[in-house]
N, C-alpha and C positions, 0 to 999 in steps of 0.2 A: 217039053216044058209046058206046064199047065198055064191056063189063061191068067191066073192070079200071079204066078211067078214071072210071066212075061211083063205084066203090068208093073210089078215091083221092080224088075230090072230096068224098065223104061224110066222110072222115076230117078234112077241113079245116073242117067246119061244126060249130059248137057244137050239141049236141042232147042230149036226155034219152036215157039208155040204161039198160036193166035192170041193176041191180047197181052202178051208178056214180052219184055225186051230179051230175056234169056231165061234159062232154067237152072235152078240150084242143083248142084251135083250131089249134095248129101241129103240123106233123110233127116228129118227133124228128130232130135233125141235118138240117134241111130241105134244106140245100145239097147233101147227098149221098144223101138218102133215095130209095130206089127207083131208084138210078142204075147198078147193076151188072147187066148183062143175063144172064139165065138161058136157055140154048138150049132150045127146045122140041123134043120128039121125039128127044132126044139119048140116048146110052147112059149107063150108070151112072157111069162114070168121068168123062165130060165134065161131067155134072151135078154130081158131087161136087166137082170142081176149080172149077166156077163158084161153088158155095156156099162152098167153103173160103176161109179168110182171116180172118173175124172171130175164129175160135178162136185164131189166132196172136196177134192183138192182145190178146186176153184173157190168153193164156199169158204174155205179156211181163210182166204185173204179178206173176206168180208167180216170176219170176227177176230181180227188180229188185235194186239194191244193198242194200236193207234185208234181203233174204233172205241175202245174203252175210254181213252182220254177225251175224245171229242164228244161222245155220247153222255158221259158223266157230267162233263162241263156244260153241255147243252141242257140236260135235265135240271142240274142244280141252279143254273142261271135263269132259265126261261121256262121251267116247268115242262109241260107236255107239248108245247107249241111245235117243237122241231120233230115230233113224230111224223108229221107230214113229209118232212125232208127225207126221213128214212124210208118211208113208203115209196115216194117218187123215185128216189135213188135206186131202190131195189127193183122197181119195175124197169127202169132204164138198164140196170145191170142184167136183168133177165133177157132183154132184147139184144143187148150187145154181146153177151156170152153166147147166145144162140147163133149170132152172125159169126162169131169167132170159131165156134165148133163147125159150122157149115163151111167156112173157108178152108179149114184144115182137112175136113173129110173130102170135099169136092176136088181141091187142087193138089192135095198131098204136100202142101206148103204150110208152115206156120206163118203168122203175121209178119214176123221179122224177115223171113225168107221172101215172102210175097212183096214186101216193101223194097227189099234189095233188088229183086228181079225187075220191078217196075220203075225204079228211080235211078239206079246206078250207084257207084261207089261213094262219090262225094256226099250226096244227100243222105245216103244210108249211114255214113260215118257220123254225121251231125245228129241224125235221129238216134243212133246207137248211144251217143254221149247223153242225150236227153233221157233216153230210156234207162240208162245205167244210173242216172241221178235219181230217177223215180224208184228204182230197185234199192238204191242205197237208203232212200227215205223210208222205204218199206222195212228194210233190214234194221234200220235205226229203231223203228217202233218195236220190232221183235226182240232186239238186243236189250233195249231199255226195259220193256215189259217183263222179260224173263228175269233180268237182274233185280227189278223191283219185287217180283214174286219170291225170289230166293231170299231177298232181304227180309221180307215180311214173314215168311215161313220159318226161316232158319237163322235169321240175324246176320247173314253174310253181307258185308259192306257192299255198297253199290258198285264201287270200282272193281272189286274182286268178282262180283257177279257178272259184270260185263265181260271180263276176261274169260270167265268160265264158259260163257255162251259161245266163245270162239270154237270150242270143241264140238259144238252141235253138228258142224259140217262132217265130221268123221262118222257120226251116227248115220247121217244120210247116205254116205258112201257104203256103209255096211248094209243098210236096208236095201239099197238099190241092187246090190249083188244077190240078195235073196229073192228078187223078183218084184215087179211093179205092183203086183197085187198086195204084197206085204205092206208096202208104203200106204196104199189106199186103205187097207184094213186098220192100220194104226191111226190114221187120220180120222176115220169114222168113229173109232172108240173115243178119241179125244174130243171130237165134236159132240158126241152123245153126253160125255161128262160135263162139258161146258153148258149144254142145253139143260141138263138136269139140275145143275147148280142154280142157274138163273130162274128156272121155274120155281124152285124153292125160295129163292131170294125175293122174287116179286110177290109171291103169296105172303111171305113174312112181312113185307113192307106195307101191305094193305093200301094199294093205290086207290084213288078216287076214280071209279069206273067211268062216270059221265065225263069228267074232265079228260080222262085218258082217251076215250073214244073221240072226243072233239079235237084232240091233238092231231088226228089223222086228216083233218080238213085243213088245206093250205091257208095260210094267213099272209096278207100283204105286208105285215110288219117284218116278216123274214127278209124281204127285199129292201125295205126302207130303213131298217135299223142296222147300221154297219157292224155293230158287235154281234148281232144275231146272224147276219150274213156271213161273217167270218167263221163262226162255228158251223153254220150250215154248209159252207164250202168244205170245211174240214170233214164233215160227215159225208159229203158227196165224194171227196177224195178218198176217204177211208172205206167207202162202200163200193163205188165204181172204180176199181183200181186198175191202172193201165197195164201193169205187168200180168194181171190175170187174163187179159185178152191174148197176149202172146202165149201164155201158159196153156190156155184152153185149146187154142188152135193147134198146139203141138200134141198134147197128151191124148186127145181123142184119136190120134193116129196109132196109139198103142194097141188098139183092137184089130183083130184079124178079120175085118169085114171084107167082103168081096169088092174089089176096086172096079165095079161096074156101075151102071146107072141105078139098077135095082138095089145093089148092095149099098151104095152111098145113100140112097133114099131111106133105106131101113136104118142105117147108122145114124143119120141125121135125126130121125124120129126118136130113137131111143136116147140119143145124146141130149136132145132137148128135154125129154122127160126127166133124165138124170139131173141135169143142171137146174131145171125149174124146181124140182123137189128139194135139192140141196140148198138152193138160194132161198127158198121159202123158210127152211130151218134157220138159215143165217139171218133172214129178216126178223124172225121171232126172237132170236138171241139179241140182235141189235136193238130191237124195240124194248126188250126186257132190260137191257143195260140203261137206256135212257129213262125208262119208267122207274127203275130203281133209283137213279139219280134224282128224278123229280120227286118221287114219293118220300125218299129218305132225307134229301138235302135241300130241296127248294124251300126258301123262306126261313132258313136257319139264321140268316143274318151274315153269313160268310159265304164266299163263293168257293164251292168245293170243286176245283178243277184238277187237283192232283190225285193220282190213284192212291198214294200213301195216306192222304187225308181221308179219302173215302173209306179206306180199310179201317182206320182208327175210329171213325165215327159210325160205321155201319152197325156193328153189334149193339152199341148203346142206343142208337136211334130206332132200330126196328125191334129191339128187346129180345133178340135171339143170340145167345152167346157164341154159337158156332158160325154165325153168318159171315163174320170177317175172315175166318179161316177158310171157309168154302170159297169165298170171293178170291182169295189169294191162290188157292188150288186151281180154280178155273183160269186165272190169269196165267199161271205157269203152263197149263195145258194149251192155252191159246198161243203163247210165245213159242212153244216147242212145235206146235202144229204149223205155224206160219214159217218157221225155219225151213221146213221141207220144201214148200212151194216157192219161197224166195230164192233159194239156191238153184232150184230147177229153172226158174225164170232167167236167172243170170246166165246159165248155160245156153238157153234157147236164144236169147238176144245176141249174145256174143258170137255164136256160131252162125245165126241167121243174118245179122247185119254186116259183119265184117269177115265172115268165114274163118274165124280164128278158132282152131281146135287145139286145146292144150290138155294136159293131164287133168282128169276130173278133180282129184284132190287139190291140185294147185289152183285150178279155176275157182273152186268153192272157197278155199282159204282167202284168195284175193278178194272175192265178193264180200266175204264176211269182214275182212280187215278194213275195207273201205267204209263200213258202217261202224265198226268197233272204235276206230281211231277218233272220229269226231265225238263219239259218245264218251270216250275216256277223257278227252280234253274238256268237254263241257262239264262232266261230272267232277273232275279235278278242280275246275275253276269256280263253279257255281253250285255244286251239290245237287240235292234233289229238286230244288226249284228250277235249276237250269235244265235238268232232264225232262221235267214236266213241260216247260216251254218248247223244248226241242221236239218232244213227242207230238205236241199239238201242231207246231209248224210243219213237221214232216208230212202230216196229212194234207195240209194246204198245198205243199209242193206237189204231191200226187195229183191233186185236183188241177193244178196249173199245167201239168204234163199231159193230162187226159186227151186234149184235142189232137196231139201229135200221134196218138194211137187210134183214136176213134175215127178221125177223118179218113185215113187210108182204109180202115176196116170197112166202113160204110161204102166208100167208093168202090173198093174191090168187089164186095159181095153184091153190088148193084149193077155191075158191068156184065153184060151178057157174053161179051167176047172172052171174059175170064172165067165166068161161072156157068155158061151154057144155060141149060134148062133150070139150073138151080139158082139163077140170079134172083135177087129180091124182086118180089112183085110190087106194083105201084103203091099199095097201101103201106107195106112194110118199108119201102124206100122213103116215103114221105114221113112216116113216124120216126125212122132212124135219123133222118136229117133234122127233124124238129128237136129230137133229143140232143143231137150234136150242137145245134144252135143254142139251146138252153145252157149247155155246159160252157160254151165259148162266151156267151153274153154275161153269165154270172162271173166268170173269171176276169173278163175285161172290166166289169164294174168294180170288182174288188181291187184290182191293180190300180185302176184310175183313182179310187178313193185314197189308197195308200200314197200314191205319188203326189196327189193334189194337197192332201192334208198333212202328210208326213207323220201321221199318227200310228201308234201301235195299237191295233184294235183287238189284240189277243186277250 
């Protein structure tokens, strides 16, 4: 048996290990784990492209329909001011996704498995419930966004569009049977489509460049203005998404890197490059969405916070007839893209936290129905206005759930007993805990405001 085969076999056997209470017996995403070949003795670019892919799947979560709702609302209400929140959120995301990738590569665990191994059954069950709520909130955004796009493009009623999106899970099952590389390729094509559309839309909207650039400088008004803080937290929740941390720590293990210190070091290097590039593209897209909202809708006299309203007003406002149609096409691409990562995340956390393995099609149908049912109820009772509010609040739920994923991630990757020579160095550790503190403090501030005033600041 080769060295790599011995290492892979060892990961499947429960055993005591320094720094962990126990060892997960199953590989993360076992059906695709260690399935993508990495060429040996290849040049830099061949190896980079072999490792590239997981970053794109992670970046999808940063440009899902929930981002559209929060970024358009932020731009329409407050101009370019919240661009600084997108910038800071993206920098935090790059750091946290790097830590997630490192955890998966070094330990052979995804974040859910690592948490289960370190905390035990009861705590893991609670964390699983909280994570499932975050995934449901993510799926809500995808379901509603896709349904809105179908309505805008083809006139399909929202309720029917929501039901149609349930079939997305069957598409994912078909794609995964074709190989993980197929999934990554489709995601990349859809990401390029979204990016190209928004480059065109921003150019057509003719933003004020000086005001745009000044928006990347943080303003204290973001913290002292509760309405602005609400949208800012929505942007934070839509950008730094908790389920992406679980996802990234798992899918980096699809590569056939050598499970040695040198092999892991190389895998970390290329994975960080992959995720940093992909998240930079996501940052540009998110910035473009808010810039479009500010350039096209800020100062119109009405608050454009609904995607449908933005669609109706976009072409007349920017003076380009095809602008609204391209906007809806990009929205549909965004919703379909996010479906793939959302369902994979549901599988990862269910298997990692509670060791529940059920048929893939049944698991994904359950995950999707948990999002479809509340979306159907809200749409039935309140129509498009209700879905717009639900979309915005879903992103705040994500932000509130973030600490439960971020704190274990930072703690695990900073622990030398768990990570060995790959443990976070002091500067990284300090920066990671500062980012964690910022997330927690902002969430506590928002919850305190809502509880004390009882106001709906959405």
